[in-house]
N, C-alpha and C positions, 0 to 999 in steps of 0.2 A: 755119107760122112756128114756129121752135123758140126757146125762151128758156133761157138758161143762168145758173146760179149756181155758182160755183166754190168749193170748200172748201180750206182750208189745214191742213196738219199743224202743230201748234204745239209748241214746246219749253216745258216748264213753266218759268215765271219765278219766281225766288226773291224773296220780299218781305221786306224788313227793317223791323222796327218798333222804335222806340226808346221807352224809358220815361223819364219825367221825374218826379223827386221835386218839382221846381219850387217850391221855397221860396226866399226871397231870400237866397242865399248860404250857407245852412246845410248841414251835412253830412247825408247820408242816415242816418236813425235818430235824429237829434237836431233834427228840424224844430220850429220854434217855433209855427207856425200850421198848422191843417188846410188842405189844398189838394186840389183835384180838377181833372182834365183829362178831357175827353170826346172821343171820335172815333167816327165811323160807318163801318161796313164793309158791303159788299154781302153778301147771303146767297147760299148755293149751293143748287141743287136738292137735294131736292124742295121746299124753301121757295120762295116766290114773290118774286123780287127787285123786282117792281113794287108790292108791297103790304107786304112784311115787311122790317124792317131791324134791324141789330144796333148797339147802343151799347156801346162799350168804356169803362169807368170806371176811371181810374187815380188813386190817392190816395197821399199821403205818410204818413210815420210818425206825424205828429201827428193824423191822422184816426181818430176812434173809430168813426164810422159815416157812411153816406151815404144820401140819400133822392133818389128820382127821380120826376118828374111829367111825364106826357105830356099836352099840350094842343093843340087846334087853334091854328094860328098866330094867328088873330084873337083868341082868348081870351087867349093869352100876351101879346100886345101890349096888350090892355085891362088886364090885371092889372099889368103893368109900369108902365103910365101911372098907374094908380090907387094902387099901393102903393109904387112906387119899388123899386130893386134890393134893398135890405136887407129891406123889407117883403115882397117877393116871395120872398126866400130863406126867410123864416119860413113863408110860405104853402106852399111846397114841402115843408118838413119836416112841417107839419101835415096836408097833404092828399095828399102823395105816398106812395110805397111805399118801404120799406126795401130797399136794395140788398144782397141776401144775399151774404155772403162778404167784405164790406169790413170790415177792421179793420187799422189801421196801413197800412204800404206794401202796396198791393194792386192787382191788375188783374183786373177782373171784367167779363164780357160779359152784357148784358141784351138780350133779344129782344122785339120788338113785331110783332104779326101783323095782317094784314087791313086796312091803313090806306088810306084814299082821301082825297086832298086834302093840304093843307099842314099840317104838324105841327112843334112844337118840344118837345124833351125836355130838361129842365133837371135837373141833378144838384147837390145841395148837400152840402158836406162839413161835418161836425160834430165838434168836439173833445171831449175827455174831460169837459169841464164842461157839455156840452150846448149849446154856442154854435155857431151857424151862421156859419162863417168864410170860406167861399169857395163860388163857384157857377160852373158852366159849362153852356152850352146848345148843342145841335146841332139842325139842321133836317132834315126828311125830307118828300118829296112822294110820296104814293102815287098811282098812276095809276088812274083810273076807266075801265074798258073796257066798251063797249056791244057786245052781241052783234049781228052782222050776219046771220049764217046758219050752218047746219051743212053739212058736206060730208064727203068721204072723200079721204084722202091715200094714194096708191099708191106703194109702193117698187118699183123694178125688181128683176129677178132677181139682180143683183149685190149690191145693198145689203140686200135682204130678209133674208138669213141673218145679217147683222150686227145688224139691228134685232130679229130674231126673229119677224117677221110680214110679210105681204105688203102690208098696208094698215092704216090707222088712221082711226077716226072723228075728225073734227076740227071745230073751231069757229073761224070768222073773226070777229075783234073789231076795233073801231075805238076809238081814244082819244077819250074824251068831250070833252077840252079841246084836242085837236089832230087834226082830221079828216083830216090827211095821214099819220097814223101808224096802222099796223095790226099785228096779230099773228095767227098761227095757233096757237092755244092748245095747249100740252102735246103737240105733234105728235111729239116725240122722247122723251116721257116726262114725268112730273110736274115742272113747273118749266122744262122745255126748250121754249121757245117759238120759233117762227120769226117774226121781226119784219121789217117792211119799211116804207119811207116813200115816199109819192107825191111825185114831182118835179113842178115846175111845167110842164116841157116834156113833149111827147108826140108822137103820130103817129096814123096810122090803120091798121087791119088790112086784109086782102085784100078784105073786104066794104065797106070805107069807113067802118067804125065807129071813132070817135075814142077814144083812150085816153091816159092819162098814164103816163110811164115810172115804174118803181119801183126803189128801191135797197135792198139788204139789208145792213145793218151786220154785220160779222163776229160770229158767235156760236158757242158750243159746242153740239154735238148731244148731248154726253154719251157718244157712241159711241167705241170704239177700234178700230183696224184693224191687225191683225198686230202688228209691232213699231214701227209708226209713231207710236203714241200716240193722243191725243184728236183726233177729227175736228172741225174747225171749218168754217164755211161763210160765204160772202159772195157777192155777185153778181159776174159776170165783168167788168163795167165798172169797178166799184170796185177790183177786183183788178188789172186790166190798164191802165185808163185809155183803152182803145180804144173808140171809138164804134161799132165793128162789133158790140159786145156790148150796146149800149144799146137793148135791145128787150124787156125784161121790162116788163109794164104792167098797168094795172087800168082797167076801164071806169068810167064815171060812176055806174053802178048797183052798184058794188063787186064786179063779177065780175072776178077776176084772169084774165089770159091764161095760157098755158102757164107753169107754174112751172119747176122748175130741174134743172140737173145739178150733181152734187156731185163735186168733184175731191178724191180721197183721197190722191193722190200725184201726182208729175209725169207719170205714165204711165197711170194707171188712173182711169176715170170711173165714177161711179154716178149714177143719176138717177131722177127722177119727172117725169111730165107731168100737169098739171091743166088741162083745157080750161075749166072753169068751176066753181069751188069751190062756188058757191051752187046749181048746177043739176045738173051731171053731170061725171064724171071718167073718165079712161081711162089704161090702162097704156101705157108706151112699147113 
């Protein structure tokens, strides 16, 4: 039984970000009150998007400084309930860290690393008189991965020159809070994980062993091929919608079936085959 995962060539998408001075009707440069706005952005490899996140802090011209505090969501809720919003703003200024680079109309990124669980990051804008005048919060959930087993991931003769090696030691992990969610950690390099989800439906293999189908959300391998650009991957069923390709699977003891083929363009296929990540593997 052969299992397929197709990859797509992607055209880079332009992202447009707007900046807000966000004071009530005042002109930029003449704002009457300090103001702050926060946004979160996914990090790119080699950072870990499952545990690291970026907070963008945008302030207006009346802002002299800004302070940021990261807390577990439960602690944040407790402090808000006990102190109220204004009291919590003062708590952030006292216990948080100064956002370096903020003075007047600014846009500064702050990174947090290695988070597991639910968090809230709160930023407070302070005016020239030292008064906390505005606050904004953003949330982030870091995934806790539990190791299932070690294995080896083999690239076939076509893709090995692109990757620069014939195989890679790898680790299969399962999401501690979602046992249907898996990843093969850093298989295409630091931060480039192959993730897949266990579907509720399934079938049996030639020996009558039951398994659940798995689906692979589109992801970047970080690889490029000739002039086609970045190589992305997904499973063939998600790509085509055809049940003929709904045959990737995982057994109850977390042994994957044969894993995938990678479609680098409309005419050329690359691939690997993994008979059992936890026990043994073989080349195509």
